[in-house]
VOBATI-359934 format. One record per residue (C-alpha): y, z, x; residue in one letter. Coordinates in pm, 1 decimal. Example, Ala and Ser with C-alpha at 12.3 -4.5 7.8 and 13.67 -1.06 7.14 Angstrom:
# VOBATI-359934
R     north        up      east  residuo
R    -450.0     780.0    1230.0        A
R    -106.0     714.0    1367.0        S
***
This chain:
# VOBATI-359934
R     north        up      east  residuo
R   11396.9    9208.6   10384.5        X
R   11394.6    8912.1   10622.8        X
R   11086.3    8970.1   10834.5        X
R   11134.3    8702.0   11099.7        X
R   11113.3    8730.5   11478.3        X
R   11488.6    8781.5   11510.2        X
R   11486.3    9067.5   11259.2        X
R   11192.7    9240.2   11429.3        X
R   11339.0    9194.0   11777.0        X
R   11679.5    9322.3   11669.9        X
R   11542.7    9644.2   11520.1        X
R   11299.2    9709.6   11801.5        X
R   11599.7    9664.9   12029.0        X
R   11773.0    9966.7   11873.9        X
R   11473.2   10182.3   11963.2        X
R   11457.5   10045.9   12317.9        X
R   11829.4   10109.6   12362.4        X
R   11790.7   10470.8   12248.2        X
R   11498.7   10530.1   12485.0        X
R   11696.6   10396.9   12778.9        X
R   11990.2   10616.9   12683.7        X
R   11761.2   10920.5   12668.0        X
R   11646.0   10855.5   13022.5        X
R   12005.3   10824.5   13142.3        X
R   12092.6   11157.1   12976.7        X
R   11813.1   11328.5   13168.4        X
R   11527.4   11347.5   12918.5        X
R   11186.7   11372.2   13081.0        X
R   11023.7   11233.8   12768.0        X
R   11159.6   11084.4   12447.7        X
R   11046.2   10925.4   12124.9        X
R   11247.0   10724.3   11874.6        X
R   11162.0   10626.2   11518.1        X
R   11359.6   10374.6   11314.6        X
R   11312.0   10334.7   10940.0        X
R   11472.2   10067.8   10721.6        X
R   11423.0   10083.6   10344.7        X
R   11525.6    9842.3   10070.8        X
R   11455.9    9923.1    9708.1        X
R   11524.1    9836.6    9346.4        X
R   11455.2   10072.6    9056.3        X
R   11521.1   10002.9    8689.2        X
R   11467.2   10247.5    8401.2        X
R   11492.8   10190.5    8028.5        X
R   11470.3   10442.1    7746.0        X
R   11436.5   10364.7    7377.3        X
R   11490.5    9996.6    7459.8        X
R   11822.4   10057.3    7631.7        X
R   11888.8   10033.8    8003.5        X
R   11927.1   10382.5    8142.6        X
R   11953.5   10340.1    8521.0        X
R   11982.8   10058.1    8772.3        X
R   11952.1   10157.6    9136.8        X
R   11950.5    9949.7    9449.3        X
R   11953.1   10100.3    9793.9        X
R   11949.7    9992.7   10155.2        X
R   11890.9   10280.3   10393.6        X
R   11862.8   10287.3   10771.4        X
R   11783.5   10584.4   10987.4        X
R   11712.7   10633.7   11356.7        X
R   11563.9   10965.3   11472.1        X
R   11551.9   11070.9   11837.0        X
R   11349.0   11353.0   11990.5        X
R   11382.7   11434.8   12359.3        X
R   11189.1   11673.2   12582.1        X
R   11345.3   11838.4   12887.0        X
R   11123.3   12079.0   13078.6        X
R   10918.0   12140.6   12762.6        X
R   11228.5   12212.4   12558.8        X
R   11288.4   11974.1   12269.4        X
R   11590.8   11852.4   12077.1        X
R   11622.6   11614.6   11784.2        X
R   11906.7   11425.2   11620.2        X
R   11938.0   11132.5   11382.2        X
R   12188.8   10870.9   11268.6        X
R   12225.9   10602.0   11005.9        X
R   12478.8   10416.8   11221.9        X
R   12297.8   10171.3   11450.9        X
R   12593.9   10081.3   11668.9        X
R   12546.9   10139.4   12042.2        X
R   12818.8   10402.6   12039.7        X
R   12652.1   10597.9   11757.1        X
R   12306.2   10574.1   11914.5        X
R   12437.3   10699.6   12247.8        X
R   12609.1   10990.8   12075.4        X
R   12290.9   11075.6   11884.3        X
R   12082.7   11077.4   12202.3        X
R   12344.2   11288.7   12378.0        X
R   12335.9   11546.0   12096.7        X
R   11955.8   11558.3   12108.9        X
R   11959.7   11627.8   12483.5        X
R   12226.8   11895.5   12443.6        X
R   12017.0   12065.9   12176.8        X
R   11712.1   12054.2   12405.4        X
R   11897.8   12242.8   12674.8        X
R   11953.9   12534.5   12436.4        X
R   11609.5   12558.6   12278.5        X
R   11328.3   12782.1   12395.1        X
R   11058.1   12641.8   12619.1        X
R   10737.2   12552.6   12439.2        X
R   10439.3   12471.3   12659.3        X
R   10274.9   12275.9   12375.9        X
R   10566.4   12041.2   12307.1        X
R   10587.0   11682.4   12425.2        X
R   10468.6   11335.9   12341.2        X
R   10113.2   11261.3   12242.9        X
R    9890.8   11199.4   12544.3        X
R    9941.2   10847.3   12674.6        X
R    9569.3   10772.2   12658.7        X
R    9566.1   10840.4   12284.2        X
R    9829.8   10579.7   12198.5        X
R    9738.0   10264.8   12009.2        X
R    9701.9    9984.9   12262.9        X
R    9590.8    9745.2   11989.0        X
R    9552.7    9772.7   11613.0        X
R    9469.1    9552.3   11313.8        X
R    9704.3    9387.6   11067.4        X
R    9645.2    9591.8   10752.2        X
R    9845.3    9369.9   10515.1        X
R   10072.1    9656.7   10412.0        X
R   10363.7    9436.7   10308.0        X
R   10401.3    9198.1   10018.6        X
R   10748.0    9114.4    9887.9        X
R   10779.5    9105.2    9509.7        X
R   11115.7    8933.8    9480.0        X
R   11174.4    9072.7    9131.3        X
R   11541.8    9068.8    9030.6        X
R   11723.6    9309.7    8799.2        X
R   11685.3    9093.9    8486.1        X
R   11312.2    9051.2    8543.7        X
R   11265.1    9421.5    8613.4        X
R   11450.5    9514.1    8293.4        X
R   11235.8    9272.8    8095.2        X
R   10915.0    9424.0    8234.2        X
R   11027.4    9779.7    8161.5        X
R   11134.1    9691.4    7806.8        X
R   10801.9    9517.8    7740.2        X
R   10612.3    9820.2    7866.6        X
R   10798.2   10065.5    7646.3        X
R   10788.8    9833.2    7344.9        X
R   10409.9    9805.6    7373.4        X
R   10383.7   10184.7    7365.9        X
R   10590.6   10211.7    7047.6        X
R   10380.3    9944.6    6877.0        X
R   10052.6   10134.2    6925.5        X
R   10113.5   10387.0    6648.3        X
R   10401.7   10505.8    6430.9        X
R   10340.1   10857.1    6568.9        X
R   10492.7   10744.8    6898.2        X
R   10840.4   10866.0    6810.1        X
R   11029.9   10885.6    7136.8        X
R   11027.2   10779.9    7498.1        X
R   11104.1   10946.6    7826.2        X
R   11145.8   10601.8    7973.7        X
R   10974.6   10312.7    8143.6        X
R   11050.0   10239.8    8507.3        X
R   10996.9    9943.3    8736.1        X
R   11044.8    9992.1    9109.3        X
R   11003.3    9773.5    9414.1        X
R   11043.7    9906.9    9767.1        X
R   11005.6    9752.2   10109.5        X
R   11032.5    9925.6   10444.6        X
R   11019.6    9843.4   10813.5        X
R   10911.4   10106.9   11064.6        X
R   10960.2   10099.5   11442.3        X
R   10828.8   10363.6   11681.2        X
R   10871.2   10382.5   12057.6        X
R   10841.5   10641.3   12331.4        X
R   10909.4   10680.1   12700.4        X
R   10553.6   10583.6   12794.5        X
R   10654.2   10228.2   12709.6        X
R   10488.4   10229.0   12368.0        X
R   10680.1   10015.4   12117.2        X
R   10537.8    9897.2   11785.1        X
R   10650.1    9812.3   11435.4        X
R   10517.0    9710.9   11096.7        X
R   10650.5    9643.2   10745.6        X
R   10519.5    9793.2   10423.9        X
R   10585.0    9773.7   10052.4        X
R   10519.7    9969.5    9735.1        X
R   10568.0    9845.0    9379.7        X
R   10513.1   10033.5    9056.0        X
R   10551.1   10030.8    8680.0        X
R   10523.3   10339.8    8463.4        X
R   10592.8   10468.0    8115.3        X
R   10613.4   10812.6    7949.8        X
R   10624.1   10856.8    7571.5        X
R   10620.3   11130.7    7308.5        X
R   10386.7   11144.8    7011.3        X
R   10448.7   11357.5    6702.1        X
R   10243.5   11467.6    6403.7        X
R   10337.3   11747.2    6165.5        X
R   10517.9   12011.8    6365.2        X
R   10348.1   11919.9    6693.8        X
R   10471.4   11698.3    6973.2        X
R   10297.5   11584.4    7291.5        X
R   10399.3   11371.1    7585.5        X
R   10193.5   11176.0    7834.8        X
R   10234.5   10888.0    8073.0        X
R   10064.1   10613.7    8266.8        X
R   10159.2   10413.3    8572.2        X
R   10034.7   10137.8    8796.9        X
R   10111.8   10112.0    9166.9        X
R   10024.1    9871.4    9445.6        X
R   10152.3    9723.3    9768.8        X
R   10117.2    9379.3    9609.3        X
R   10290.2    9312.6    9276.9        X
R   10016.2    9076.1    9155.6        X
R    9774.6    9372.0    9152.5        X
R    9987.4    9575.1    8910.0        X
R    9853.3    9626.2    8559.7        X
R   10032.2    9427.7    8289.3        X
R   10331.1    9605.6    8129.2        X
R   10170.4    9593.1    7784.0        X
R    9854.1    9758.3    7916.9        X
R   10053.5   10035.6    8085.5        X
R   10254.8   10103.9    7770.7        X
R    9947.1   10111.6    7548.8        X
R    9767.3   10348.1    7783.1        X
R   10063.9   10587.4    7791.4        X
R   10072.4   10587.7    7410.1        X
R    9697.6   10642.0    7371.5        X
R    9707.3   10934.4    7613.0        X
R    9995.0   11100.3    7423.6        X
R    9826.1   11045.2    7085.5        X
R    9499.6   11194.4    7210.3        X
R    9677.2   11522.7    7282.6        X
R    9813.5   11575.5    6929.5        X
R    9696.1   11878.8    6730.8        X
R    9598.1   12065.4    7046.3        X
R    9427.9   12401.3    7003.1        X
R    9392.2   12717.3    7205.0        X
R    9052.9   12837.7    7322.0        X
R    8909.0   13181.1    7385.0        X
R    8900.1   13327.0    7734.2        X
R    8566.1   13259.6    7901.4        X
R    8389.9   13142.9    8215.7        X
R    8289.7   12779.7    8161.5        X
R    8225.3   12458.9    8356.9        X
R    8545.0   12267.5    8432.1        X
R    8572.2   11892.7    8480.2        X
R    8886.4   11774.4    8659.8        X
R    8971.6   11418.4    8554.7        X
R    9037.5   11168.4    8831.9        X
R    9410.4   11193.1    8748.6        X
R    9421.3   11549.9    8879.5        X
R    9111.9   11596.3    9097.1        X
R    9289.2   11459.6    9405.3        X
R    9496.2   11778.5    9402.3        X
R    9186.0   11985.6    9478.7        X
R    9128.3   11786.0    9795.2        X
R    9497.2   11801.5    9878.4        X
R    9450.9   12179.6    9898.3        X
R    9143.6   12123.6   10114.7        X
R    9347.1   11908.2   10354.0        X
R    9618.1   12171.8   10370.8        X
R    9355.7   12434.0   10457.0        X
R    9221.7   12228.3   10751.3        X
R    9558.7   12107.8   10880.7        X
R    9668.6   12204.5   11229.6        X
R    9976.5   12399.7   11129.2        X
R    9788.5   12636.7   10901.6        X
R    9502.7   12666.0   11149.6        X
R    9704.0   12771.8   11453.5        X
R    9910.3   13006.2   11238.9        X
R    9583.1   13150.6   11105.1        X
R    9712.5   13111.4   10751.2        X
R    9420.0   12936.7   10583.5        X
R    9109.2   13046.1   10398.7        X
R    8910.7   12787.1   10598.0        X
R    8997.4   12936.1   10937.3        X
R    8713.6   12903.0   11193.0        X
R    8492.0   12703.5   10955.8        X
R    8449.0   12396.0   11176.4        X
R    8077.6   12319.4   11183.1        X
R    8013.8   12534.6   10878.0        X
R    7909.7   12436.8   10527.5        X
R    8204.8   12432.3   10288.2        X
R    8075.2   12189.2   10021.5        X
R    7730.4   12116.8    9873.7        X
R    7476.6   11936.5   10094.1        X
R    7535.2   11597.8    9929.2        X
R    7912.4   11593.6    9988.4        X
R    8060.3   11340.2   10231.4        X
R    8434.9   11300.6   10292.0        X
R    8571.1   11024.0   10514.2        X
R    8913.0   10922.3   10640.2        X
R    8956.7   10543.8   10640.8        X
R    9304.8   10449.7   10768.9        X
R    9233.3   10077.8   10802.0        X
R    9166.0    9984.3   10439.4        X
R    9343.6    9653.1   10385.5        X
R    9658.3    9718.1   10176.8        X
R    9543.0   10077.6   10120.0        X
R    9799.7   10322.0    9976.8        X
R    9800.2   10536.4   10292.6        X
R    9669.3   10288.6   10551.6        X
R    9837.2   10307.7   10891.9        X
R    9768.2   10125.0   11220.1        X
R    9891.8   10429.8   11413.3        X
R   10031.2   10768.4   11322.4        X
R   10393.0   10882.2   11353.2        X
R   10338.0   10965.7   11722.7        X
R   10193.0   10622.6   11803.2        X
R    9835.4   10755.7   11820.7        X
R    9577.7   10502.4   11707.7        X
R    9423.9   10584.6   11370.8        X
R    9049.7   10554.8   11322.7        X
R    8782.1   10605.2   11060.4        X
R    8607.6   10939.3   11091.0        X
R    8396.8   11187.3   10900.3        X
R    8574.2   11498.7   10775.1        X
R    8277.2   11646.7   10589.9        X
R    7914.5   11549.6   10656.2        X
R    7639.3   11678.2   10428.5        X
R    7874.3   11951.4   10312.7        X
R    7964.0   12062.6   10666.1        X
R    8323.6   12055.1   10788.7        X
R    8308.2   11827.7   11093.2        X
R    8677.4   11767.6   11173.3        X
R    9024.7   11908.5   11132.0        X
R    9353.2   11725.6   11060.8        X
R    9567.7   11750.2   11373.7        X
R    9873.8   11603.0   11538.4        X
R    9924.0   11636.1   11913.4        X
R   10120.7   11963.4   11892.7        X
R    9870.5   12149.0   11674.6        X
R    9584.6   12004.6   11881.8        X
R    9732.5   12155.6   12198.6        X
R    9784.4   12488.9   12025.3        X
R    9416.2   12486.8   11928.8        X
R    9294.9   12350.2   12263.5        X
R    9163.0   12040.3   12087.7        X
R    9238.1   11666.2   12069.4        X
R    9475.0   11502.1   11824.0        X
R    9300.7   11336.0   11530.1        X
R    9580.0   11083.3   11478.7        X
R    9720.7   11260.2   11175.1        X
R   10085.4   11310.5   11267.1        X
R   10250.6   11233.4   10935.0        X
R    9945.6   11318.2   10723.7        X
R    9606.1   11190.3   10619.9        X
R    9533.8   10817.7   10596.5        X
R    9317.1   10736.3   10291.7        X
R    9075.1   11020.8   10226.9        X
R    8757.8   10897.9   10056.2        X
R    8542.7   11149.7    9870.2        X
R    8208.1   10978.2    9824.2        X
R    8081.5   10982.5    9466.0        X
R    7753.9   10976.6    9282.0        X
R    7652.2   10714.7    9026.1        X
R    7796.9   10889.8    8719.8        X
R    8084.9   10725.8    8537.2        X
R    8327.0   10936.5    8335.0        X
R    8108.8   10942.7    8023.0        X
R    7811.3   11048.3    8232.1        X
R    8018.8   11328.1    8387.4        X
R    8103.5   11458.5    8038.6        X
R    7736.0   11448.9    7946.3        X
R    7645.6   11631.1    8267.8        X
R    7893.5   11907.4    8188.5        X
R    7766.0   11923.6    7827.6        X
R    7998.7   12206.6    7724.6        X
R    8321.2   12311.0    7890.9        X
R    8678.6   12217.0    7969.2        X
R    8807.3   11874.9    8070.3        X
R    9135.9   11919.4    8257.9        X
R    9381.0   11628.1    8246.1        X
R    9704.7   11804.4    8337.4        X
R    9790.9   12089.8    8572.4        X
R   10110.6   12293.6    8580.7        X
R   10257.4   12548.9    8817.5        X
R   10189.8   12615.2    9185.9        X
R    9955.7   12913.4    9182.3        X
R    9768.4   12834.4    9503.2        X
R    9742.5   13071.5    9799.1        X
R    9615.2   12876.2   10101.5        X
R    9573.9   13198.8   10300.2        X
R    9324.1   13350.1   10055.8        X
R    9215.2   13042.0    9859.5        X
R    9313.4   13203.1    9528.8        X
R    9375.6   12936.6    9265.2        X
R    9550.4   12977.4    8928.7        X
R    9713.9   12691.9    8738.1        X
R    9841.0   12626.5    8390.6        X
R    9637.0   12348.3    8235.2        X
R    9589.5   12117.8    7938.8        X
R    9306.2   11888.0    7847.0        X
R    9013.0   11870.3    7606.4        X
R    8726.7   12088.1    7491.3        X
R    8386.9   11925.2    7534.5        X
R    8062.1   12001.8    7354.3        X
R    7740.1   11806.0    7356.6        X
R    7885.1   11589.5    7630.9        X
R    8159.8   11458.7    7402.3        X
R    8530.0   11536.0    7369.1        X
R    8588.1   11749.3    7059.4        X
R    8961.2   11827.8    7051.8        X
R    9265.9   11867.1    7279.0        X
R    9355.9   12208.9    7420.1        X
R    9675.8   12351.9    7565.4        X
R    9842.9   12675.1    7678.7        X
R    9553.1   12778.4    7899.4        X
R    9515.3   12894.0    8257.8        X
R    9226.5   12812.0    8488.1        X
R    9153.3   13038.4    8782.6        X
R    8911.7   13075.5    9071.1        X
R    8896.9   13069.5    9447.7        X
R    8908.3   12736.7    9627.4        X
R    8632.7   12830.1    9870.2        X
R    8401.2   12913.5    9582.3        X
R    8515.2   12610.0    9385.0        X
R    8432.8   12376.8    9674.6        X
R    8087.7   12532.7    9706.6        X
R    8031.3   12495.4    9332.1        X
R    8111.1   12124.6    9300.0        X
R    7829.4   11992.3    9082.0        X
R    7912.5   11622.0    9097.7        X
R    8185.3   11367.8    9174.2        X
R    8220.0   11072.3    8938.1        X
R    8254.8   10709.0    9039.9        X
R    8583.7   10674.8    8846.4        X
R    8809.2   10715.5    9151.8        X
R    9183.3   10677.1    9108.1        X
R    9271.0   10401.9    9357.2        X
R    9646.8   10456.5    9327.8        X
R    9647.3   10764.4    9550.2        X
R    9592.9   10843.0    9917.4        X
R    9301.5   11068.6    9818.9        X
R    9035.8   10855.0    9651.1        X
R    8816.1   11076.1    9437.4        X
R    8667.4   11049.4    9091.4        X
R    8637.9   11321.3    8829.9        X
R    8508.1   11647.1    8978.3        X
R    8281.0   11891.1    8796.6        X
R    8299.8   12258.7    8898.8        X
R    8006.3   12476.4    8793.4        X
R    8218.5   12758.6    8654.4        X
R    8576.8   12881.4    8641.3        X
R    8766.7   13143.8    8447.5        X
R    8960.0   12984.5    8160.7        X
R    9219.7   13210.1    7999.7        X
R    9327.2   13126.5    7645.2        X
R    9348.7   13349.3    7340.5        X
***
């Protein structure tokens, strides 16, 4: 991806051309988003190359508003003829859609007039041969850990770069590049009649921050080996510790429950809880969209609204929702700059590391894998298949499998005992291991 002035100007020009065409076709308002993606992905399995993929994708999406009626169309052809045709189709669609008083661009005063450089792009430059070598080394390291590592589901190296341009009829026009590189491995361990699989991966915007292939492979192997000879446990109500690998999912459900779409549809168990206590008094949750090279950092959201740091939960009290401009209007509120999602959610932790969290739990279930989608955001009911480890005396005793954990998210949030300082920095929700006071665990 050649990120020079000519390249930037050329691609911003496509967006400007589309906006001018929208005006000529009679649109009162319009917005245009252009995305360009380049990527390389290499997978090996059992020391043989399995897949080699390289892609170059371009897409231009147009949304127009005519008398509060909207129409959208998109194209991968960036010729003037194709762009004109795409805009024309969008305006024709708008003339047949129902009027929606809440539709339209974000308010002009909310747009990002200036924003920081967040260092979201770093080219790797890895070629196919180098990527294959890294993947092979990763998988080989896993096999060398123990003879009980008997098979592999593959090791993958990927490198992706993208360039985003957004413009609207207010005259807003901005662009930025980004990148994402990763290396991962999944292997199978076997002992007696039992087999277990597990994985590990590393991900970063900058390739130099990736973990070494040997380290990734070894970690994948150790995780699979630790799960051998898993047992079932009796049904009981016990404390549950979600490892940092899976705890981000709990707060993903929280975000869904306070998102604009679910709020204005009245389909969330956290309806009308703004200003109310939903977590323990010590809990603080912050959105920080301007973390340098952060996994979900953004200078502005997908409507051009400036992103900003803000408190979501203060001393356990829900202090803000997650809104784009449409849902904000439906709720008679202001956009929070979250069109396109949350931008780095930080769940503040205590001082306990993972070992301290196990000791705090003393006896209960450590969950390291979740299966199924048994979550009802309307009621908060939560039921997932799970695997992990049984803990007694603050120490892991043996692996467990074929269990189900169940509760209600509202109660679970209120019963968070502690959050560890072992946050998983690979994800857009940064949270450590999370200890819940009690949940129903169904086993034998």
